[in-house]
C-alpha positions, 0 to 999 in steps of 0.5 A: 605597015609593020612598025615593030617586029618582036622576036622571041626564041623559045626552048623548053620554057612553056609555063613562063612563055604562057605568062609572057603571052598573057601580057604581050598578046593583049597589046598587039595591033596591026603595027606589030608582028611577033615571031615566036621561034621554036628552037627545035622543041616541036612545041605544038602548044605554041600554035594556039597563040595568034602570032607567027610561030616558026618551028625549027627542025633542029635545036640551033641555039639562041643566036641562030634562032634569033638570026632566023627572026631577023631575016623574016622580020617585016618591021622597021624596028626589031625587038627581042624578048627572051621566052622566060622573061616578062614585059610591062603592060604598056611595052608595045604602046610605049615603043610604038609611040617612041618610033612614031616620034623618033627615027634613031637607029637604036632605042634603049629602055630601062629594065629590072631584074625580077629577082633582085628588083634592081632597076637598070636605067640607061643600061650599058649591059650587052643584052640584046633585049634592052633596046630595039634596033632599026632593021637597016642597021641591025647586025647578025648574031654569031651562028652556033654560039651558045653563051654571050652571043649578044657580046659580038652582036654589040661589038658589031653594032658599036662599029657602026656609030649608031644614033640612039634614044633612051626611054626612061621607063622600065619596059622589060623584066629579066628573069635572072635566076631561072633554073636551066637558063643559059646565063645561070648555066654560064655563071655556074660553069665559070665558077666551076672552072675557077674552083678547078684552077684554084685546086690546081 
């Protein structure tokens, strides 16, 4: 039985995704499936990995690509990893051990910013990768949304009054300042807008 499905949405981050796969693949076993969703890039180099690679015909964006992963997931729990981020060497083991001992609907983990080295314990940000979610409670992302699609995801989740558990250990490493990443692009767009309004 698959206990954990890991959904990774991919868009033109091959070198960083290679580094992620070097850490992730040695951790895999029969209790885990990985859905690596190529969001319209037709990146055939991904096919060499021993995971389920899904090539989307068009670039639909991270929200819709994540929904494809949710729909196809076979696991009891679903995790999300951004293709340009990293995980700990015991990410899978710790999550599987936790699943075997707990049945809470959402299981949170600590994470670290790879650039500032700040550790976020018991995080309260909106990022979907800070936790794993039991499939029977997980909401869908808003299709077509480019930025901050994790916000309405958590808004829907919070309406359900889910049970939760915290893993007091850093399992996820967030690449906050990669050139071209959506979070950086979003911040730059907001700053540009502020400058325009200040001029006006």
